[in-house]
N, C-alpha and C positions, 0 to 999 in steps of 0.2 A: 150604536157606537160600541166599539170593542171594550168589553169589561177588563180584559188583560191590559189594554193600553192605559186605562184609568187607574188600575191597580198599580202598575209600574210608575206612573206619574206620582201617585200618592206615596209610594215607597221612597222614591227619590226625594220628594219634598220633605218627608219626615227625616230622612237621613241628613239632608242639607241642614235642617234645624238642629239636629243633635250632634252629628259627627263631622259634618261638612262633606263635600263631594270632591273627588279627584277630577282631573281634566277630562278623562274619558266619560265619567258619569255626568259631568256638566254638559258635554257635547250631546250625550244621549238625552238628557233632560230637555235641552234646547230643541232637539229634533222631535221629541215626543210632543212638546208644547206646540210646535208648528203643525204637526199632524192633527192634534186635538183642535186647535183653532180653525184649521181648514175645514174640519168636519162640522164644527159649530156654525161657521159662516155658510157652509153649504146647506145645512138644515134651515138656517134663518132665511136664506134666499129662496128655498123651496116653500117655506111658509108664506113668504110674501107673494109667491106666485098664486096662492089661493086666497088672497085678501083683495076685496073690492071696496071702492069708495063710492058712496052716493053723492053726486054733484048737486049743486043748488038747483039746477034745472030738472032734477029728478033722474037723470041718466046714471047708470052704474058703470064705472070703468075700473079696470084692474089697477091696483095700487101703484105698480111700477110706472104705468102710463101717466097716472095723475101726478106722481112725484116728479117725473121728467118734465111735464108741462109746467109745474109749479117752479121748478128750478130755472127753467128758461125765462119765465115771467119775472122771477126775482132778479136774474142777471140783467134783464133789460132795464129794470127800474133803478139800477145802481149807477 
């Protein structure tokens, strides 16, 4: 993650608490938050690609496959 991005987010957050932000700074902050959250979500998604779950029958399946199967089963029982 870009350290300059985080530094600028923190600068704007501090300024918002003390002096307030003008419209241009508010727009910049909103855009920076969107970039930051997209990076966090991407990192989390990549982490889930490396997680596996051991099933009751002893088989090991990728987390995303197990989660999809569980969601489908939950929807059928409703």
